[in-house]
C-alpha atoms as one frame of an Amber mdcrd trajectory, in Angstrom:
protein
 131.553 -20.565 -41.042 132.912 -16.702 -40.751 134.980 -18.445 -37.897 136.480
 -20.957 -40.224 137.149 -18.470 -42.980 139.083 -16.090 -40.315 141.014 -18.555
 -38.998 141.683 -19.671 -42.755 142.822 -16.142 -43.139 144.840 -16.010 -40.016
 146.971 -18.959 -41.100 147.595 -17.441 -44.514 148.834 -14.245 -42.770 151.072
 -16.493 -40.428 152.317 -18.358 -43.629 153.263 -15.002 -45.194 155.333 -13.942
 -42.290 157.059 -17.449 -42.361 158.132 -16.611 -45.856 158.892 -12.922 -45.518
 161.168 -14.143 -42.336 162.816 -16.812 -44.464 163.556 -14.442 -47.314 164.984
 -11.989 -44.921 167.341 -14.645 -43.384 168.427 -15.926 -46.366 169.154 -12.282
 -47.613 171.164 -12.074 -44.181 172.812 -15.211 -44.971 173.920 -14.014 -48.300
 175.454 -11.062 -47.180 177.420 -13.072 -44.602 178.763 -15.325 -47.100 179.583
 -12.821 -49.696 181.141 -10.910 -46.950 183.919 -13.755 -46.929 184.322 -13.714
 -50.107 182.302 -16.777 -51.347 180.465 -16.380 -54.348 176.810 -17.651 -54.814
 175.886 -18.923 -58.217 172.007 -20.143 -58.789 171.749 -22.517 -61.952 170.231
 -19.473 -63.856 173.117 -17.550 -63.301 175.072 -16.738 -66.398 178.600 -17.806
 -64.629 176.803 -20.666 -63.163 179.276 -23.606 -64.980 177.560 -24.338 -67.851
 178.786 -28.368 -67.703 177.003 -28.906 -64.304 173.539 -27.597 -65.852 173.043
 -31.184 -67.890 173.876 -33.591 -65.246 171.117 -35.651 -63.263 171.647 -34.252
 -59.996 172.417 -30.543 -60.882 173.009 -28.329 -57.814 170.363 -25.434 -57.770
 173.155 -23.456 -56.139 177.071 -23.491 -55.989 179.324 -21.810 -53.488 182.692
 -20.900 -54.609 186.207 -19.371 -53.678 188.499 -18.589 -56.206 188.471 -17.978
 -59.880 185.625 -19.313 -62.104 186.714 -20.199 -65.556 185.189 -22.186 -68.629
 187.624 -25.043 -68.007 186.898 -26.446 -71.284 189.816 -28.909 -70.849 189.436
 -30.489 -67.414 190.094 -33.929 -66.366 189.512 -35.607 -62.518 192.475 -37.240
 -60.611 190.850 -39.003 -57.762 191.675 -42.334 -55.751 192.138 -43.547 -52.392
 192.938 -42.036 -49.099 195.378 -44.685 -48.151 197.694 -44.126 -51.050 201.244
 -45.950 -51.341 204.250 -43.778 -51.856 204.065 -45.010 -55.441 200.705 -43.971
 -56.091 201.139 -40.789 -54.845 204.306 -40.217 -57.139 201.861 -41.493 -59.840
 199.063 -39.110 -59.265 201.744 -36.254 -58.900 203.304 -36.942 -62.081 199.763
 -37.381 -64.178 198.630 -33.947 -62.694 201.747 -32.402 -63.201 201.903 -33.186
 -66.806 198.019 -32.381 -67.369 198.582 -28.897 -65.751 201.837 -28.214 -67.936
 199.738 -29.183 -70.825 197.123 -26.586 -70.000 194.665 -29.245 -68.715 192.545
 -28.270 -65.595 193.199 -30.885 -62.627 189.907 -31.850 -60.892 190.073 -33.781
 -57.552 187.728 -33.706 -54.412 190.696 -32.267 -51.600 190.814 -35.811 -49.379
 193.768 -36.776 -48.179 196.121 -39.041 -50.377 195.469 -39.089 -53.895 193.532
 -35.955 -54.381 195.926 -33.986 -52.222 198.716 -35.018 -54.521 197.143 -34.089
 -57.330 195.993 -30.670 -56.232 199.644 -30.037 -55.013 201.388 -30.932 -57.868
 199.232 -29.212 -60.387 199.535 -26.000 -58.338 203.576 -26.682 -58.397 203.475
 -26.788 -62.018 201.665 -23.330 -62.056 198.536 -24.922 -63.803 194.926 -24.636
 -62.462 192.959 -27.059 -60.163 189.424 -27.189 -58.898 188.437 -29.144 -55.778
 185.237 -29.984 -55.633 184.295 -30.416 -51.907 182.084 -32.414 -49.635 181.573
 -29.874 -47.361 180.819 -26.183 -46.877 183.488 -23.793 -48.294 183.970 -22.345
 -44.737 184.961 -25.966 -43.289 188.481 -27.338 -43.898 187.903 -31.256 -44.122
 190.320 -33.322 -43.549 192.011 -30.661 -41.178 195.493 -31.636 -42.406 194.150
 -29.907 -45.844 193.448 -26.300 -44.772 196.529 -24.807 -45.789 195.922 -26.720
 -49.252 192.184 -25.777 -49.572 193.562 -22.089 -48.885 195.844 -22.003 -51.506
 193.381 -23.586 -54.017 190.762 -20.887 -52.949 193.324 -18.329 -53.670 194.962
 -19.970 -57.012 192.602 -22.086 -58.205 188.940 -22.827 -57.654 187.100 -23.900
 -54.607 183.711 -25.204 -55.152 180.932 -26.745 -53.187 177.197 -27.589 -53.493
 176.789 -27.245 -49.558 175.815 -24.467 -47.435 179.169 -22.537 -46.463 179.033
 -24.125 -42.863 177.997 -27.513 -43.414 180.080 -30.277 -41.582 181.332 -33.480
 -43.412 178.327 -36.020 -43.908 178.848 -39.603 -45.340 175.825 -38.809 -47.214
 177.653 -35.408 -49.067 180.344 -37.289 -50.603 178.029 -39.552 -53.630 176.592
 -35.705 -54.187 179.840 -33.971 -54.297 181.160 -37.047 -56.625 178.675 -36.647
 -59.107 179.196 -33.102 -59.425 182.912 -33.836 -59.515 182.190 -36.061 -62.506
 179.659 -33.611 -64.444 182.447 -31.216 -64.036 185.173 -32.996 -65.751 183.167
 -35.622 -67.975 181.490 -32.923 -70.280 184.330 -31.411 -70.746 187.017 -34.024
 -72.165 186.950 -36.261 -75.207 185.390 -39.554 -74.210 184.650 -38.275 -70.458
 187.953 -39.705 -69.399 188.797 -39.736 -66.167 192.011 -40.531 -64.168 191.968
 -42.900 -60.931 195.197 -43.868 -58.890 195.185 -46.513 -55.750 197.099 -48.886
 -54.070 195.209 -51.457 -55.337 195.038 -50.496 -59.040 197.900 -52.174 -61.192
 197.404 -49.776 -64.194 197.722 -46.979 -61.754 201.081 -48.812 -60.351 202.382
 -48.907 -63.942 201.581 -45.300 -64.526 198.233 -45.026 -65.998 194.675 -46.014
 -64.597 191.945 -44.306 -67.017 188.323 -45.291 -66.609 185.391 -43.799 -68.343
C-alpha cells in the first residue's frame, strides 16, 4: 500500500514538472513572438475583438500584426482564387468604394479575388483586415508575401493559429468562420460580398449574400 502511495506521489510530481515545463516553454514562445512584433490576445483580454466573442468557434487566442481597431463597419469581399479579369476588376471596384466610404474591407489574403480586394482598399487609403489560415509568420500563398507585409504595416493581419503554423486544409474552414464573425456581427443584415468567375451577379457588378 505504501509503495502504491509513493508511486502515486512520484506520478504527481512528474506531472507537476511537466506542467511547469509547459508553462516555461509557453512563456519563451510568447517572448519570441512579441519580439517579432506580433500581438497575442486571449479572449478575456480587453483588446480581443469583441465581435468574435459571440461566434460559435471563438478562438481562445488570436495573433495579430498591425493595428487593432473597433471596425464597427466591416464587410468581407471574398471569392475564387481563379478569378477572371472581369471578376478581379469588379472586386477591386467594390473594395475601393467600400474603403472610400470608410468601411473596413475584410478578406482572406488568398490569390485572386481576396488579394485584389486587399490591394484596392490599400490603394484607396482605406483599412483592410486579412484573416489568414496559417500562422502570421508564414506567407501563403508566397506570391502575396509583399501584400501581407503591407497589410501588417498599414492594416491588420489576424490569425488564430500558432505563428509558425503552415497551411493546412483543415485550417481554412476555421479561418472562414472567424472572418465571417469579424464582419457579420458588424454590418446591417450581416452582408458579405462574394465575387467569382461563375457568379453572374458579380460579373454584373454585385453579388451580395447573407
